[in-house]
KELUMSE-904260 format. One record per residue (C-alpha): residue number from 1; residue in one letter; x, y, z. Coordinates in nm, 3 decimals. Layout:
+-----+--------+---------+---------+---------+
: num : residu :      xx :      yy :      zz :
+-----+--------+---------+---------+---------+
: NUM :      a :       X :       Y :       Z :
...
+-----+--------+---------+---------+---------+
This chain:
+-----+--------+---------+---------+---------+
: num : residu :      xx :      yy :      zz :
+-----+--------+---------+---------+---------+
:   1 :      m : -10.984 :   4.690 :   5.787 :
:   2 :      a : -11.062 :   4.296 :   5.805 :
:   3 :      m : -11.026 :   4.244 :   5.453 :
:   4 :      g : -10.720 :   4.421 :   5.427 :
:   5 :      l : -10.560 :   4.174 :   5.695 :
:   6 :      g : -10.699 :   3.864 :   5.536 :
:   7 :      h : -10.540 :   3.988 :   5.175 :
:   8 :      k : -10.205 :   4.038 :   5.386 :
:   9 :      i : -10.224 :   3.676 :   5.520 :
:  10 :      r : -10.291 :   3.559 :   5.179 :
:  11 :      s : -10.018 :   3.718 :   4.985 :
:  12 :      g :  -9.791 :   3.626 :   5.278 :
:  13 :      y :  -9.906 :   3.254 :   5.259 :
:  14 :      e :  -9.858 :   3.234 :   4.862 :
:  15 :      k :  -9.491 :   3.370 :   4.878 :
:  16 :      l :  -9.447 :   3.122 :   5.141 :
:  17 :      s :  -9.529 :   2.841 :   4.909 :
:  18 :      f :  -9.342 :   3.038 :   4.625 :
:  19 :      l :  -9.044 :   3.011 :   4.810 :
:  20 :      s :  -9.068 :   2.670 :   4.965 :
:  21 :      r :  -9.175 :   2.557 :   4.585 :
:  22 :      l :  -8.825 :   2.730 :   4.469 :
:  23 :      a :  -8.599 :   2.591 :   4.759 :
:  24 :      r :  -8.741 :   2.228 :   4.670 :
:  25 :      q :  -8.664 :   2.278 :   4.304 :
:  26 :      s :  -8.309 :   2.376 :   4.393 :
:  27 :      h :  -8.296 :   2.054 :   4.597 :
:  28 :      h :  -8.388 :   1.805 :   4.341 :
:  29 :      a :  -8.179 :   2.014 :   4.097 :
:  30 :      k :  -7.874 :   1.963 :   4.332 :
:  31 :      a :  -7.940 :   1.563 :   4.397 :
:  32 :      l :  -8.017 :   1.488 :   4.037 :
:  33 :      p :  -7.649 :   1.497 :   3.961 :
:  34 :      a :  -7.532 :   1.294 :   4.253 :
:  35 :      l :  -7.848 :   1.025 :   4.190 :
:  36 :      s :  -7.710 :   0.987 :   3.809 :
:  37 :      s :  -7.351 :   0.955 :   3.943 :
:  38 :      q :  -7.461 :   0.700 :   4.173 :
:  39 :      i :  -7.662 :   0.522 :   3.908 :
:  40 :      m :  -7.350 :   0.527 :   3.697 :
:  41 :      e :  -7.146 :   0.359 :   3.963 :
:  42 :      q :  -7.371 :   0.084 :   4.025 :
:  43 :      d :  -7.414 :   0.017 :   3.650 :
:  44 :      r :  -7.020 :   0.034 :   3.612 :
:  45 :      d :  -6.998 :  -0.228 :   3.926 :
:  46 :      r :  -7.253 :  -0.479 :   3.786 :
:  47 :      l :  -7.080 :  -0.472 :   3.461 :
:  48 :      g :  -6.717 :  -0.493 :   3.623 :
:  49 :      s :  -6.844 :  -0.805 :   3.824 :
:  50 :      a :  -7.027 :  -0.937 :   3.553 :
:  51 :      y :  -6.713 :  -0.926 :   3.363 :
:  52 :      t :  -6.525 :  -1.071 :   3.669 :
:  53 :      n :  -6.794 :  -1.358 :   3.658 :
:  54 :      s :  -6.714 :  -1.406 :   3.305 :
:  55 :      v :  -6.344 :  -1.404 :   3.334 :
:  56 :      r :  -6.342 :  -1.650 :   3.621 :
:  57 :      c :  -6.566 :  -1.905 :   3.415 :
:  58 :      f :  -6.352 :  -1.908 :   3.126 :
:  59 :      a :  -6.063 :  -1.960 :   3.371 :
:  60 :      l :  -6.200 :  -2.234 :   3.551 :
:  61 :      f :  -6.316 :  -2.390 :   3.201 :
:  62 :      g :  -5.960 :  -2.348 :   3.060 :
:  63 :      a :  -5.812 :  -2.475 :   3.406 :
:  64 :      g :  -6.056 :  -2.808 :   3.339 :
:  65 :      v :  -5.960 :  -2.872 :   2.967 :
:  66 :      s :  -5.590 :  -2.861 :   3.072 :
:  67 :      g :  -5.660 :  -3.087 :   3.345 :
:  68 :      l :  -5.810 :  -3.301 :   3.115 :
:  69 :      l :  -5.546 :  -3.303 :   2.851 :
:  70 :      g :  -5.257 :  -3.355 :   3.082 :
:  71 :      c :  -5.473 :  -3.658 :   3.213 :
:  72 :      a :  -5.470 :  -3.784 :   2.897 :
:  73 :      t :  -5.137 :  -3.691 :   2.818 :
:  74 :      i :  -5.042 :  -3.901 :   3.126 :
:  75 :      a :  -5.251 :  -4.176 :   3.012 :
:  76 :      y :  -5.128 :  -4.188 :   2.690 :
:  77 :      s :  -4.739 :  -4.161 :   2.814 :
:  78 :      d :  -4.803 :  -4.446 :   3.072 :
:  79 :      e :  -4.952 :  -4.634 :   2.814 :
:  80 :      a :  -4.654 :  -4.626 :   2.573 :
:  81 :      e :  -4.432 :  -4.700 :   2.862 :
:  82 :      h :  -4.569 :  -4.964 :   3.041 :
:  83 :      g :  -4.839 :  -5.104 :   2.781 :
:  84 :      l :  -5.210 :  -5.114 :   2.772 :
:  85 :      a :  -5.386 :  -5.256 :   3.032 :
:  86 :      v :  -5.487 :  -5.614 :   2.967 :
:  87 :      p :  -5.837 :  -5.737 :   3.079 :
:  88 :      n :  -5.886 :  -5.996 :   3.351 :
:  89 :      y :  -6.003 :  -6.342 :   3.232 :
:  90 :      p :  -6.209 :  -6.598 :   3.434 :
:  91 :      w :  -5.892 :  -6.850 :   3.473 :
:  92 :      p :  -6.071 :  -7.169 :   3.617 :
:  93 :      h :  -5.780 :  -7.237 :   3.832 :
:  94 :      e :  -5.794 :  -6.887 :   4.042 :
:  95 :      g :  -6.085 :  -7.027 :   4.290 :
:  96 :      i :  -6.022 :  -7.103 :   4.648 :
:  97 :      l :  -6.065 :  -7.479 :   4.590 :
:  98 :      s :  -6.044 :  -7.476 :   4.200 :
:  99 :      s :  -5.761 :  -7.725 :   4.071 :
: 100 :      y :  -5.608 :  -7.696 :   3.712 :
: 101 :      d :  -5.736 :  -7.835 :   3.384 :
: 102 :      h :  -5.470 :  -8.111 :   3.339 :
: 103 :      a :  -5.582 :  -8.172 :   2.979 :
: 104 :      s :  -5.510 :  -7.799 :   2.901 :
: 105 :      i :  -5.187 :  -7.822 :   3.059 :
: 106 :      r :  -5.085 :  -8.124 :   2.815 :
: 107 :      r :  -5.225 :  -7.898 :   2.543 :
: 108 :      g :  -5.055 :  -7.613 :   2.649 :
: 109 :      h :  -4.689 :  -7.828 :   2.676 :
: 110 :      q :  -4.740 :  -7.920 :   2.317 :
: 111 :      v :  -4.800 :  -7.538 :   2.222 :
: 112 :      y :  -4.479 :  -7.490 :   2.427 :
: 113 :      q :  -4.252 :  -7.781 :   2.233 :
: 114 :      q :  -4.413 :  -7.693 :   1.906 :
: 115 :      v :  -4.400 :  -7.315 :   1.907 :
: 116 :      c :  -4.219 :  -7.162 :   2.198 :
: 117 :      a :  -3.938 :  -7.405 :   2.271 :
: 118 :      s :  -3.738 :  -7.291 :   1.983 :
: 119 :      c :  -3.660 :  -6.952 :   2.122 :
: 120 :      h :  -3.781 :  -6.962 :   2.513 :
: 121 :      s :  -3.625 :  -7.181 :   2.762 :
: 122 :      m :  -3.745 :  -7.343 :   3.078 :
: 123 :      s :  -3.486 :  -7.405 :   3.297 :
: 124 :      l :  -3.645 :  -7.474 :   3.617 :
: 125 :      i :  -3.856 :  -7.748 :   3.483 :
: 126 :      s :  -3.770 :  -8.087 :   3.473 :
: 127 :      f :  -3.944 :  -8.374 :   3.259 :
: 128 :      r :  -4.014 :  -8.558 :   3.591 :
: 129 :      d :  -4.225 :  -8.273 :   3.718 :
: 130 :      l :  -4.474 :  -8.362 :   3.402 :
: 131 :      v :  -4.575 :  -8.703 :   3.558 :
: 132 :      g :  -4.859 :  -8.766 :   3.679 :
: 133 :      v :  -4.966 :  -8.405 :   3.612 :
: 134 :      a :  -4.991 :  -8.410 :   3.213 :
: 135 :      y :  -4.814 :  -8.767 :   3.092 :
: 136 :      t :  -4.781 :  -9.093 :   3.219 :
: 137 :      e :  -4.421 :  -9.199 :   3.352 :
: 138 :      e :  -4.391 :  -9.430 :   2.976 :
: 139 :      e :  -4.497 :  -9.110 :   2.795 :
: 140 :      t :  -4.249 :  -8.870 :   2.989 :
: 141 :      k :  -3.966 :  -9.132 :   2.968 :
: 142 :      a :  -4.011 :  -9.161 :   2.583 :
: 143 :      m :  -4.047 :  -8.786 :   2.553 :
: 144 :      a :  -3.712 :  -8.731 :   2.718 :
: 145 :      a :  -3.517 :  -8.991 :   2.521 :
: 146 :      e :  -3.598 :  -8.818 :   2.224 :
: 147 :      i :  -3.351 :  -8.534 :   2.338 :
: 148 :      e :  -2.947 :  -8.563 :   2.366 :
: 149 :      v :  -2.787 :  -8.449 :   2.699 :
: 150 :      v :  -2.402 :  -8.365 :   2.733 :
: 151 :      d :  -2.263 :  -8.559 :   3.033 :
: 152 :      g :  -1.955 :  -8.659 :   3.192 :
: 153 :      p :  -1.698 :  -8.660 :   3.212 :
: 154 :      n :  -1.651 :  -9.028 :   3.175 :
: 155 :      d :  -1.354 :  -9.226 :   3.302 :
: 156 :      e :  -1.145 :  -9.087 :   3.053 :
: 157 :      g :  -1.247 :  -8.739 :   3.154 :
: 158 :      e :  -1.413 :  -8.678 :   2.787 :
: 159 :      m :  -1.786 :  -8.542 :   2.790 :
: 160 :      f :  -2.023 :  -8.754 :   2.615 :
: 161 :      t :  -2.357 :  -8.756 :   2.496 :
: 162 :      r :  -2.638 :  -8.942 :   2.587 :
: 163 :      p :  -3.033 :  -8.995 :   2.575 :
: 164 :      g :  -3.217 :  -8.767 :   2.835 :
: 165 :      k :  -3.415 :  -8.910 :   3.153 :
: 166 :      l :  -3.661 :  -8.822 :   3.400 :
: 167 :      s :  -3.401 :  -8.592 :   3.605 :
: 168 :      d :  -3.326 :  -8.383 :   3.309 :
: 169 :      r :  -3.413 :  -8.029 :   3.252 :
: 170 :      f :  -3.604 :  -7.895 :   2.970 :
: 171 :      p :  -3.305 :  -7.848 :   2.668 :
: 172 :      q :  -3.220 :  -7.512 :   2.608 :
: 173 :      p :  -3.266 :  -7.380 :   2.279 :
: 174 :      y :  -2.922 :  -7.190 :   2.288 :
: 175 :      e :  -2.591 :  -7.262 :   2.410 :
: 176 :      n :  -2.550 :  -6.858 :   2.604 :
: 177 :      e :  -2.720 :  -6.551 :   2.588 :
: 178 :      q :  -2.492 :  -6.420 :   2.331 :
: 179 :      a :  -2.613 :  -6.664 :   2.093 :
: 180 :      a :  -2.960 :  -6.590 :   2.164 :
: 181 :      r :  -2.928 :  -6.241 :   2.125 :
: 182 :      f :  -2.724 :  -6.289 :   1.817 :
: 183 :      a :  -3.007 :  -6.480 :   1.664 :
: 184 :      n :  -3.287 :  -6.267 :   1.772 :
: 185 :      g :  -3.159 :  -5.906 :   1.625 :
: 186 :      g :  -3.078 :  -5.830 :   1.987 :
: 187 :      a :  -3.357 :  -5.939 :   2.147 :
: 188 :      y :  -3.319 :  -6.181 :   2.449 :
: 189 :      p :  -3.607 :  -6.432 :   2.463 :
: 190 :      p :  -3.654 :  -6.492 :   2.835 :
: 191 :      d :  -3.721 :  -6.784 :   3.050 :
: 192 :      l :  -4.077 :  -6.906 :   3.094 :
: 193 :      s :  -4.022 :  -7.095 :   3.428 :
: 194 :      l :  -4.182 :  -6.833 :   3.618 :
: 195 :      i :  -4.277 :  -6.557 :   3.352 :
: 196 :      t :  -4.653 :  -6.555 :   3.503 :
: 197 :      k :  -4.477 :  -6.446 :   3.828 :
: 198 :      a :  -4.245 :  -6.228 :   3.706 :
: 199 :      r :  -4.484 :  -6.002 :   3.492 :
: 200 :      h :  -4.747 :  -5.789 :   3.697 :
: 201 :      n :  -5.103 :  -5.947 :   3.631 :
: 202 :      g :  -4.894 :  -6.231 :   3.458 :
: 203 :      q :  -5.134 :  -6.469 :   3.330 :
: 204 :      n :  -5.367 :  -6.217 :   3.190 :
: 205 :      y :  -5.061 :  -6.040 :   3.043 :
: 206 :      v :  -4.929 :  -6.329 :   2.858 :
: 207 :      f :  -5.252 :  -6.433 :   2.690 :
: 208 :      g :  -5.298 :  -6.073 :   2.623 :
: 209 :      l :  -4.943 :  -6.025 :   2.475 :
: 210 :      l :  -4.973 :  -6.347 :   2.260 :
: 211 :      t :  -5.334 :  -6.262 :   2.092 :
: 212 :      g :  -5.302 :  -5.873 :   2.085 :
: 213 :      y :  -5.077 :  -5.871 :   1.782 :
: 214 :      r :  -5.224 :  -5.584 :   1.509 :
: 215 :      d :  -5.198 :  -5.345 :   1.273 :
: 216 :      p :  -5.028 :  -5.001 :   1.404 :
: 217 :      p :  -5.306 :  -4.721 :   1.463 :
: 218 :      a :  -5.228 :  -4.436 :   1.211 :
: 219 :      g :  -4.932 :  -4.214 :   1.320 :
: 220 :      v :  -4.727 :  -4.494 :   1.498 :
: 221 :      s :  -4.428 :  -4.595 :   1.344 :
: 222 :      i :  -4.255 :  -4.970 :   1.384 :
: 223 :      r :  -3.930 :  -5.001 :   1.276 :
: 224 :      e :  -3.826 :  -5.308 :   1.066 :
: 225 :      g :  -3.802 :  -5.616 :   1.265 :
: 226 :      l :  -4.022 :  -5.526 :   1.518 :
: 227 :      h :  -4.405 :  -5.581 :   1.519 :
: 228 :      y :  -4.671 :  -5.369 :   1.721 :
: 229 :      n :  -4.835 :  -5.506 :   1.998 :
: 230 :      p :  -5.040 :  -5.285 :   2.220 :
: 231 :      y :  -4.990 :  -5.472 :   2.552 :
: 232 :      f :  -4.589 :  -5.475 :   2.523 :
: 233 :      p :  -4.426 :  -5.189 :   2.684 :
: 234 :      g :  -4.355 :  -4.936 :   2.419 :
: 235 :      g :  -4.609 :  -5.077 :   2.160 :
: 236 :      a :  -4.292 :  -5.283 :   1.946 :
: 237 :      i :  -4.167 :  -5.611 :   2.028 :
: 238 :      a :  -3.910 :  -5.838 :   1.861 :
: 239 :      m :  -4.122 :  -6.139 :   1.855 :
: 240 :      p :  -4.344 :  -6.175 :   1.553 :
: 241 :      k :  -4.701 :  -6.330 :   1.628 :
: 242 :      m :  -4.714 :  -6.706 :   1.712 :
: 243 :      l :  -5.029 :  -6.819 :   1.767 :
: 244 :      n :  -5.229 :  -6.875 :   1.409 :
: 245 :      d :  -5.542 :  -7.078 :   1.383 :
: 246 :      g :  -5.429 :  -7.436 :   1.317 :
: 247 :      a :  -5.109 :  -7.386 :   1.408 :
: 248 :      v :  -5.086 :  -7.717 :   1.606 :
: 249 :      e :  -5.284 :  -8.017 :   1.607 :
: 250 :      y :  -5.393 :  -8.136 :   1.893 :
: 251 :      e :  -5.401 :  -8.491 :   2.014 :
: 252 :      d :  -5.726 :  -8.480 :   2.185 :
: 253 :      g :  -5.897 :  -8.296 :   1.865 :
: 254 :      t :  -5.938 :  -7.989 :   2.037 :
: 255 :      p :  -5.942 :  -7.735 :   1.773 :
: 256 :      a :  -5.659 :  -7.547 :   1.765 :
: 257 :      t :  -5.806 :  -7.180 :   1.741 :
: 258 :      e :  -5.568 :  -6.881 :   1.822 :
: 259 :      a :  -5.760 :  -6.818 :   2.177 :
: 260 :      q :  -5.757 :  -7.196 :   2.270 :
: 261 :      m :  -5.373 :  -7.204 :   2.198 :
: 262 :      g :  -5.330 :  -6.912 :   2.446 :
: 263 :      k :  -5.537 :  -7.042 :   2.676 :
: 264 :      d :  -5.369 :  -7.355 :   2.703 :
: 265 :      v :  -4.964 :  -7.255 :   2.691 :
: 266 :      v :  -5.098 :  -6.978 :   2.972 :
: 267 :      t :  -5.231 :  -7.291 :   3.176 :
: 268 :      f :  -4.921 :  -7.473 :   3.140 :
: 269 :      l :  -4.704 :  -7.161 :   3.253 :
: 270 :      a :  -4.915 :  -7.088 :   3.545 :
: 271 :      w :  -4.860 :  -7.467 :   3.660 :
: 272 :      a :  -4.483 :  -7.426 :   3.580 :
: 273 :      a :  -4.456 :  -7.135 :   3.801 :
: 274 :      e :  -4.650 :  -7.290 :   4.102 :
: 275 :      p :  -4.675 :  -7.651 :   4.048 :
: 276 :      e :  -4.726 :  -7.764 :   4.396 :
: 277 :      m :  -5.081 :  -7.477 :   4.380 :
: 278 :      e :  -5.328 :  -7.772 :   4.420 :
: 279 :      e :  -5.143 :  -7.917 :   4.660 :
: 280 :      r :  -5.130 :  -7.634 :   4.871 :
: 281 :      k :  -5.496 :  -7.553 :   4.863 :
: 282 :      l :  -5.580 :  -7.910 :   4.941 :
: 283 :      m :  -5.333 :  -7.881 :   5.223 :
: 284 :      g :  -5.528 :  -7.541 :   5.351 :
: 285 :      f :  -5.850 :  -7.717 :   5.301 :
: 286 :      k :  -5.761 :  -8.008 :   5.561 :
: 287 :      w :  -5.594 :  -7.745 :   5.816 :
: 288 :      i :  -5.905 :  -7.533 :   5.780 :
: 289 :      f :  -6.123 :  -7.852 :   5.873 :
: 290 :      v :  -5.910 :  -7.997 :   6.179 :
: 291 :      l :  -5.904 :  -7.635 :   6.354 :
: 292 :      s :  -6.281 :  -7.617 :   6.258 :
: 293 :      l :  -6.323 :  -7.934 :   6.434 :
: 294 :      a :  -6.093 :  -7.791 :   6.714 :
: 295 :      l :  -6.273 :  -7.487 :   6.775 :
: 296 :      l :  -6.587 :  -7.673 :   6.814 :
: 297 :      q :  -6.440 :  -7.911 :   7.080 :
: 298 :      a :  -6.337 :  -7.597 :   7.259 :
: 299 :      g :  -6.654 :  -7.466 :   7.225 :
: 300 :      y :  -6.813 :  -7.729 :   7.378 :
: 301 :      y :  -6.523 :  -7.785 :   7.666 :
: 302 :      r :  -6.562 :  -7.392 :   7.775 :
: 303 :      r :  -6.993 :  -7.464 :   7.765 :
: 304 :      l :  -6.953 :  -7.749 :   8.017 :
: 305 :      k :  -6.692 :  -7.609 :   8.242 :
: 306 :      w :  -6.815 :  -7.294 :   8.297 :
: 307 :      s :  -7.202 :  -7.389 :   8.281 :
: 308 :      i :  -7.158 :  -7.471 :   8.653 :
: 309 :      f :  -7.044 :  -7.110 :   8.740 :
: 310 :      k :  -7.332 :  -6.938 :   8.539 :
: 311 :      s :  -7.609 :  -7.134 :   8.653 :
: 312 :      r :  -7.545 :  -7.149 :   9.031 :
: 313 :      k :  -7.773 :  -6.955 :   9.227 :
: 314 :      l :  -7.591 :  -6.746 :   9.541 :
: 315 :      v :  -7.834 :  -6.720 :   9.882 :
: 316 :      l :  -7.685 :  -6.424 :  10.106 :
: 317 :      d :  -7.731 :  -6.519 :  10.479 :
: 318 :      v :  -7.749 :  -6.145 :  10.621 :
: 319 :      v :  -7.869 :  -6.275 :  10.977 :
: 320 :      n :  -7.569 :  -6.522 :  11.056 :
+-----+--------+---------+---------+---------+
């Protein structure tokens, strides 16, 4: 009886175990498709995000390349329109208390006379401006007497010519603008009196222009009658290269190299644009010195007057 009851319990337990295994197997069978679909969706998401990141990286790279090309195009167009940026040179007269190199001014005037004056005028400069700056009064008078000046009218109402004098301006190379353009193929040589002030970065620009002539690079064509100069706006200039080694024989024996002549004529043009610079700097230094003395005196007077109030001792009588 007891054995029969144990057998029934054991067989019932085995049936329950068998049913439990069947239930677990059926549950796993149902869960496998869902799990596999979830894994596939995750793979698809990873692939999609990787593709999106790749596309984003390529887009950013393309935008960067386009920006660089755009900047290069803008820089090239700006260079073509305004000319190549000139370097900055250490001019000796640009310091706060620096003055002009008067020997260089004299050599620069010689370069202007022998090289530049045939095309360019300096209508704002008189011969007397050179006295005490580059020449003595006798030298300047002799220089002015070499030119013929149209003056008048005389007592008979007629114009006449006379030798130049100190009050006369530098002679004009052409009678008028039309004559200047006709002689230079349509180009009008500018007046050089204020050229270092009329151009951006004037002294460096003029020096770079005078010494910057070179052969045009590959792909750049210059029409007949023009010359390639990267510092000139557009790169094509009607003025040919004028400064060549030995083109001028300096009176003081200085070697007339291209760079030396360029430096001297730019110094002369800088003086022509600002002949009062040395006097202005000297006057400014004098005023600063005088105002400094006045400041010291005012400080001492303030200390003298206020020392009484700052050093006094106040006693408060609380009794009375």
